[in-house]
C-alpha positions as CSV (number, residue, x, y, z in Angstrom):
1,M,0.0,0.0,0.0
2,S,3.0,2.3,0.4
3,H,4.3,1.7,-3.1
4,M,7.5,0.0,-1.8
5,S,6.9,-3.4,-3.5
6,G,9.8,-2.7,-5.9
7,L,7.6,-3.7,-8.8
8,S,7.7,-1.7,-12.0
9,F,5.1,1.0,-12.7
10,G,3.1,-1.2,-15.1
11,Q,4.9,-4.5,-15.6
12,P,5.4,-7.6,-13.5
13,K,9.1,-7.1,-12.9
14,L,11.2,-5.7,-10.1
15,D,12.9,-2.3,-10.5
16,A,14.2,-2.3,-6.9
17,D,14.5,-4.6,-3.9
18,P,11.2,-4.8,-2.1
19,G,10.9,-2.4,0.8
20,T,14.0,-0.3,-0.1
21,R,12.3,2.8,-1.6
22,Y,9.1,4.4,-2.7
23,S,8.3,4.0,-6.4
24,Y,4.7,4.5,-7.6
25,S,3.5,1.1,-9.0
26,T,0.1,0.2,-10.5
27,E,1.5,-3.3,-10.8
28,G,2.0,-3.6,-7.0
29,Y,-1.7,-2.7,-6.5
30,R,-2.7,-5.3,-9.1
31,Y,-1.1,-8.0,-7.0
32,L,-2.5,-6.6,-3.8
33,Q,-6.0,-6.7,-5.3
34,R,-5.6,-10.4,-6.2
35,V,-4.6,-11.2,-2.6
36,V,-7.5,-9.2,-1.2
37,E,-10.1,-10.7,-3.6
38,K,-8.9,-14.2,-2.7
39,R,-9.3,-13.5,1.0
40,L,-12.7,-11.9,0.5
41,G,-14.0,-14.5,-1.9
42,E,-15.5,-11.8,-4.1
43,S,-14.4,-9.1,-6.5
44,L,-13.2,-5.7,-5.3
45,E,-16.1,-4.1,-7.1
46,Q,-18.7,-6.3,-5.3
47,W,-17.1,-5.7,-1.9
48,A,-16.7,-1.9,-2.5
49,Q,-20.3,-1.4,-3.5
50,K,-21.6,-3.4,-0.5
51,T,-19.2,-2.0,2.1
52,L,-18.2,1.5,1.0
53,F,-20.1,3.0,-2.0
54,G,-23.5,1.8,-0.9
55,P,-23.5,2.8,2.8
56,L,-21.8,6.2,2.0
57,K,-24.4,6.9,-0.8
58,M,-21.7,7.2,-3.4
59,E,-24.1,6.5,-6.3
60,R,-21.8,7.7,-9.1
61,T,-18.8,5.6,-8.1
62,S,-17.6,2.2,-9.4
63,F,-14.6,0.3,-10.6
64,V,-16.5,-0.9,-13.6
65,F,-17.9,1.5,-16.3
66,A,-21.6,1.3,-16.8
67,A,-24.0,3.0,-19.3
68,R,-25.5,5.1,-16.4
69,F,-22.2,7.0,-16.1
70,G,-22.4,8.2,-19.7
71,E,-24.9,11.0,-19.0
72,N,-22.4,13.0,-16.9
73,R,-19.1,11.7,-18.0
74,A,-16.5,14.5,-18.3
75,T,-14.3,14.6,-21.4
76,G,-10.7,15.3,-20.7
77,R,-9.3,18.4,-22.5
78,N,-5.8,18.7,-23.7
79,W,-3.8,21.9,-24.0
80,L,-5.6,22.7,-27.3
81,D,-8.9,22.3,-25.6
82,R,-9.6,19.1,-27.7
83,G,-11.5,16.3,-26.1
84,Q,-9.8,13.1,-24.9
85,E,-12.0,10.2,-23.8
86,Y,-11.0,8.2,-20.7
87,M,-12.4,5.5,-18.5
88,T,-14.9,4.1,-20.9
89,N,-13.5,0.6,-20.5
90,A,-13.0,0.4,-16.7
91,A,-13.0,-3.2,-15.8
92,G,-12.6,-3.4,-12.1
93,T,-8.9,-2.9,-11.6
94,G,-8.3,-1.1,-8.2
95,A,-5.0,0.5,-9.4
96,F,-6.6,2.8,-12.0
97,D,-10.2,2.0,-12.9
98,Q,-12.2,3.9,-10.3
99,I,-14.9,6.1,-11.7
100,T,-16.3,8.8,-9.4
101,T,-17.3,12.4,-9.0
102,A,-15.8,15.1,-6.8
103,D,-19.0,15.0,-4.7
104,D,-18.8,11.2,-4.2
105,Y,-15.1,11.2,-3.5
106,A,-15.6,13.9,-0.9
107,K,-18.3,11.6,0.8
108,L,-15.6,8.9,1.0
109,W,-13.2,11.2,2.8
110,A,-15.8,12.8,5.0
111,G,-16.7,9.2,6.1
112,M,-13.0,8.4,6.6
113,L,-12.5,11.4,8.8
114,R,-15.7,10.9,10.8
115,G,-14.6,7.3,11.6
116,D,-17.3,5.6,9.5
117,V,-14.9,3.7,7.3
118,L,-11.8,2.9,9.3
119,S,-11.1,2.4,13.0
120,P,-9.2,5.2,14.7
121,E,-6.1,2.9,14.8
122,S,-6.3,2.1,11.1
123,L,-6.7,5.7,10.2
124,R,-3.7,6.6,12.4
125,Q,-1.6,4.0,10.6
126,M,-2.7,5.3,7.2
127,F,-1.1,8.7,8.1
128,T,2.0,7.2,9.8
129,P,5.2,7.4,7.7
130,Q,6.3,4.0,6.5
131,K,9.5,5.2,4.9
132,P,11.0,8.6,4.2
133,I,11.1,9.8,0.5
134,T,14.3,11.5,-0.5
135,S,15.7,12.5,-3.8
136,S,17.6,9.2,-4.1
137,Q,14.6,7.1,-3.1
138,S,11.7,8.8,-4.9
139,D,9.9,7.8,-8.0
140,P,12.2,8.5,-11.0
141,L,9.2,9.2,-13.3
142,V,8.1,12.2,-11.3
143,P,10.1,15.5,-11.6
144,K,11.1,17.2,-8.3
145,T,11.3,20.9,-8.3
146,Q,10.8,21.8,-4.7
147,S,12.3,20.6,-1.4
148,V,9.7,19.2,1.0
149,E,9.8,16.5,3.7
150,L,7.9,13.6,2.4
151,A,7.1,10.0,3.4
152,A,5.2,7.0,2.1
153,G,2.0,6.4,3.9
154,L,-0.5,3.6,3.4
155,G,-2.4,4.4,0.2
156,L,-1.3,8.1,0.4
157,L,1.9,10.1,0.2
158,L,2.6,12.2,3.3
159,Q,4.1,15.7,3.6
160,R,5.1,17.3,6.9
161,K,3.4,20.4,8.0
162,D,4.8,21.8,11.3
163,T,4.5,18.8,13.7
164,R,2.0,16.7,11.8
165,W,1.6,14.9,8.5
166,L,-0.8,15.7,5.7
167,G,-1.8,13.1,3.2
168,F,-2.1,13.7,-0.5
169,Q,-2.7,11.9,-3.8
170,W,-2.9,13.0,-7.4
171,G,-3.8,11.7,-10.8
172,D,-2.8,13.1,-14.2
173,N,-3.9,11.6,-17.6
174,G,-2.8,14.4,-19.8
175,G,-6.3,15.8,-20.4
176,S,-7.6,15.4,-16.8
177,M,-6.2,15.9,-13.4
178,G,-7.2,15.2,-9.8
179,F,-5.8,16.1,-6.4
180,L,-6.5,15.2,-2.8
181,L,-5.1,16.8,0.3
182,V,-6.1,15.6,3.8
183,D,-5.3,17.0,7.3
184,P,-6.4,14.2,9.7
185,E,-5.7,16.2,12.8
186,L,-8.0,19.0,11.8
187,G,-10.5,16.7,10.1
188,D,-10.3,18.6,6.8
189,A,-9.9,17.5,3.2
190,V,-9.9,19.0,-0.2
191,V,-11.0,17.0,-3.2
192,F,-10.4,18.4,-6.7
193,L,-11.2,16.7,-10.0
194,S,-11.0,18.4,-13.4
195,N,-11.1,17.7,-17.1
196,A,-8.3,20.1,-18.0
197,L,-4.6,19.5,-18.7
198,D,-3.5,22.4,-16.7
199,A,-5.8,21.9,-13.8
200,G,-2.9,21.7,-11.3
201,Y,-3.0,25.5,-11.3
202,A,-6.6,25.6,-10.2
203,G,-5.9,22.8,-7.7
204,Q,-3.2,24.9,-6.1
205,A,-5.5,27.9,-5.9
206,I,-8.3,25.8,-4.3
207,V,-5.9,24.4,-1.7
208,A,-4.7,27.9,-0.9
209,A,-8.2,29.2,-0.6
210,A,-9.0,26.4,1.9
211,A,-6.0,27.6,4.0
212,M,-4.3,24.2,3.6
213,T,-0.8,25.3,2.5
214,D,0.5,22.7,0.2
215,E,4.0,22.0,-1.0
216,A,3.4,18.7,-2.8
217,M,2.3,20.3,-6.0
218,G,5.8,21.8,-6.4
219,W,7.4,18.5,-5.6
220,L,5.2,16.8,-8.3
221,G,6.6,19.3,-10.8
222,Y,3.6,21.6,-11.2
223,D,4.5,25.3,-11.4
224,S,2.6,27.8,-9.3
225,F,-0.8,28.9,-10.7
226,D,0.4,32.5,-10.8
227,C,3.9,32.0,-12.0
228,P,5.1,34.4,-14.7
229,A,5.2,31.8,-17.5
230,R,1.6,30.8,-16.8
231,V,0.4,34.4,-16.7
232,A,2.2,35.2,-20.0
233,W,0.8,32.1,-21.7
234,K,-2.8,33.0,-20.7
235,Q,-2.4,36.6,-21.9
236,I,-1.1,35.6,-25.3
237,T,-3.5,32.7,-26.1
238,K,-6.5,34.6,-24.8
239,K,-5.9,37.4,-27.4
240,M,-4.9,34.9,-30.0
241,K,-8.2,33.0,-29.8
242,V,-10.0,36.2,-30.8
243,D,-7.5,37.7,-33.2
244,F,-4.1,36.2,-34.2
245,K,-2.4,39.5,-34.9
246,A,-3.4,40.8,-31.4
247,G,-2.0,37.6,-29.9
248,L,1.3,37.9,-31.9
249,T,1.6,41.6,-30.8
250,E,1.1,40.6,-27.2
251,Y,3.7,37.9,-27.5
252,Q,6.3,40.3,-29.1
253,R,5.6,42.9,-26.4
254,L,6.1,40.3,-23.6
255,L,9.1,38.8,-25.3
256,K,10.8,42.2,-25.4
257,E,10.0,42.9,-21.7
258,D,10.9,39.5,-20.3
259,K,12.7,37.2,-22.8
260,A,13.8,34.7,-20.2
261,T,10.2,33.9,-19.3
262,V,8.5,34.2,-22.7
263,A,11.1,32.7,-25.1
264,P,10.7,29.2,-23.7
265,L,7.0,29.4,-24.5
266,S,7.7,29.9,-28.2
267,R,7.9,26.3,-29.2
268,N,4.6,25.4,-27.6
269,L,3.0,28.6,-29.1
270,G,4.1,27.4,-32.5
271,Y,2.5,24.0,-31.9
272,Y,-0.5,25.7,-30.5
273,N,-1.1,27.4,-33.9
274,K,-0.1,24.4,-36.0
275,F,-2.5,22.1,-34.3
276,R,-5.3,24.6,-34.6
277,G,-4.7,24.5,-38.4
278,D,-2.8,27.8,-38.6
279,V,0.5,26.4,-39.8
280,A,1.7,29.6,-41.5
281,E,0.9,31.6,-38.3
282,A,3.2,29.4,-36.3
283,E,6.3,30.7,-38.1
284,P,7.3,33.6,-35.9
285,F,7.1,31.5,-32.8
286,Y,9.2,28.7,-34.3
287,R,11.8,31.3,-35.5
288,V,12.4,32.3,-31.9
289,A,12.4,28.7,-30.7
290,V,15.1,27.8,-33.2
291,E,17.2,30.7,-32.0
292,Q,16.9,29.4,-28.5
293,N,17.6,25.7,-29.6
294,P,19.7,25.8,-32.7
295,N,20.6,22.1,-32.6
296,D,17.1,20.8,-32.4
297,A,16.4,19.0,-35.6
298,D,12.7,18.6,-34.9
299,L,12.3,22.3,-34.4
300,H,13.9,23.0,-37.8
301,E,11.5,20.6,-39.4
302,V,8.4,22.2,-38.1
303,W,9.8,25.6,-38.8
304,A,10.4,24.6,-42.4
305,E,6.8,23.5,-42.6
306,S,5.5,26.8,-41.4
307,L,7.9,28.8,-43.6
308,K,6.7,26.9,-46.7
309,A,3.0,27.5,-45.6
310,S,3.8,31.2,-45.4
311,G,5.3,31.3,-48.9
312,Q,9.0,31.5,-47.8
313,T,10.1,28.6,-49.9
314,D,13.8,29.3,-50.0
315,A,14.0,29.8,-46.2
316,A,12.0,26.6,-45.8
317,A,14.5,24.6,-47.9
318,K,17.4,25.9,-45.8
319,A,15.6,25.0,-42.5
320,L,14.8,21.5,-43.8
321,Q,18.4,21.0,-44.9
322,Q,19.6,22.0,-41.5
323,A,17.2,19.5,-39.9
324,K,18.7,16.7,-42.1
325,T,22.2,17.8,-41.2
326,L,21.5,17.8,-37.5
327,K,19.9,14.4,-37.7
328,A,22.8,13.0,-39.7
329,N,25.3,14.4,-37.2
330,L,23.4,12.9,-34.3
331,A,23.3,9.5,-36.0
332,K,27.1,9.6,-36.4
333,E,27.5,10.4,-32.7
334,N,25.3,7.5,-31.6
335,A,26.7,5.0,-34.1
336,P,28.4,2.0,-32.5
337,E,32.2,1.9,-33.0
């Protein structure tokens, strides 16, 4: 339950010796589910409906997708606001198949904190550190950008706040995001579910509004919701959605004022226009991105595409040739001796 099985994220093989370090593993929970179901003599879904979801009136929650969920199923939205369908094939796997709503999930944690689900001793153990999480022991798949005292709990990760431990959990599928923060001592919890790629920013704002200062989001790699890059991106794309020229003007103004913040956005602003079907309009953004990353062959390729679309055929040919040269050089460097 503390993700210290040593099993790979999604394969039945060991990445570490069991019990030596925290490493998030869906495979570990698959094996745990098999053990639990054998002891129960029934499926996890059957037991959960009878013991948890039913008594807590969690009527929109299941580990198995059913037609009744279709009427209010949220569609995940990627960074271009395009829909991404998830969870239509949930088949009872405890590691990742739970379907729920924010209201239902809040009922679960309200019941937990009231003592309706676990005994006081079991709840205490859930929030008791099983093993510290340090930079050398943490999940290598998750970027760490902030220092915070962390530990593996039972089913949750724990972060220290003053003299006590808060529990948290997150989920991120690229077009949807969820976050949970629990303070067992105060009996408070925040449940946040969203169908947006950048929902981590809103999650931070909600946690802050609830006066539950949280450091885990930074540790997970999410920038602050009011960081300069986030603010600049919103300013540019908001204008660009209405009028491309206005968005480009805003980009150029911000680039001049704060190049260090805005220049790294150029690549994604190019893709933003390309994937919206505005290939030619992506050119000025790719041009800046190439200046920042002159040895990136892929960038030269997409820049060549946008140059061609905007009628700059000679410049497009040069950019494409540079992309080929960079790829050839990279192949030589990686060739076996």
